[in-house]
N, C-alpha and C positions, 0 to 999 in steps of 0.2 A: 448508565452504560455509555461508553464512548463509541462513536460511530463516525465513519468517513464515507463519503459518496464519491464514486468514480463514474465518470460519464463521458460521453462524446458530445462536444458542443461545436457548432459552426462559429466562425469568428464573431458574427453579430451577437449571437447568444452568449458567447464568452465575455464580450464587453458588457452586456447587460448584467450578467452574473457578477462580474467584478464590481460594477457600480452598486449592485444590491448589497454585496458584502461590505463594501466601503461604507455605505450608509448605515448598515446595521452596526458596524464597529463604532462609528461616530456617535450613535445613539445608545451604545452600551448593550445592545442585544447580543444574545448568544448566537454564535455562528457555527454550523456544522462544517468541519473541514471537508475540502473537496479537491479531487484531482480531475482535471479535464484533459481529454485528448481530442485531436482534430478529426480523427476518423476511427472507425471500428478496427481497421487494419492496424493502426498505431496502438490502439488500446490492447488488442489481443497479441500484438508483437511484444508488448511491454509486460502485460499481466497474463503470462502464459498459464496453461494448466499445471505445469510443473511448479511454477511459482505459487500458484494458489494452494497446491498440495503442501508445499513447503510452509506457507503461512498457517495452514491448518495444523500441521505437525508441531510448529512452535507454539501455537495457541494451546494445544493440548498438553504440551510438555515444556513449559516455560523454563528457561535457563540452559537449554541445550547448547553445546558448542557447535561450531560448523562441522567439525569431524563427527560428532555424535549424530547430528542431523543427517549428514550424508550416509552414515551407516544405517540409521533408522529408515531412510527412504530408499536404500539400496542404490544410491547414485554415486557418481564419481565426485570426489572432494572438490576438484577444480571447478566443475560445473556448478556445484552447490555454492561454492564460495562466490562465484560470479553472480549467481542469482541473489544471494544474500546481499552482496554489495549493491546491486540494483534496487532491491527492496528497501535497504537502509537509505539510499539516495532519494527514493520516493517518499520516505517518511512512514513506511508501513511496518518496518522492523527497527529494533534498536539493538545495538551491540554493546553490551556492558563492558566495563573495564576488566572484568574477570573473564571475558570471552563468551559469556552467556547471552543468548538471544531472547528477546521478548517482543511480543506484538504490542503495538501502540493503540490498537482499537479492538473492541469486543465484537464489532459488527462492521462488515464492509458491504456496502450496497453498490452494485454495478448496474448501470442502466444507460440506455441510449435516449437522450433528450430529443 
């Protein structure tokens, strides 16, 4: 199962986490991908409830286009397109050459360190 951890880290904790990942990669250890935000406000402004719903819908129906996704969620195409673009930029979604969406992780853990 592929998993990503999303958390809030203070700058000192972020530096420690970066050093730990660097060391793990140098020694060949497996590393769980991680997204870190500087505050809860930043986290919840980026990973909104609507974006989480969108991720769940794509996970349940792999290959949906943005238009199909907007219709399934009952949302405006432009807003869904913006959310998809943000989630692709974060590395949480992938947009295939055929326009189909897929999730990159089976599990997303969100926590406040």
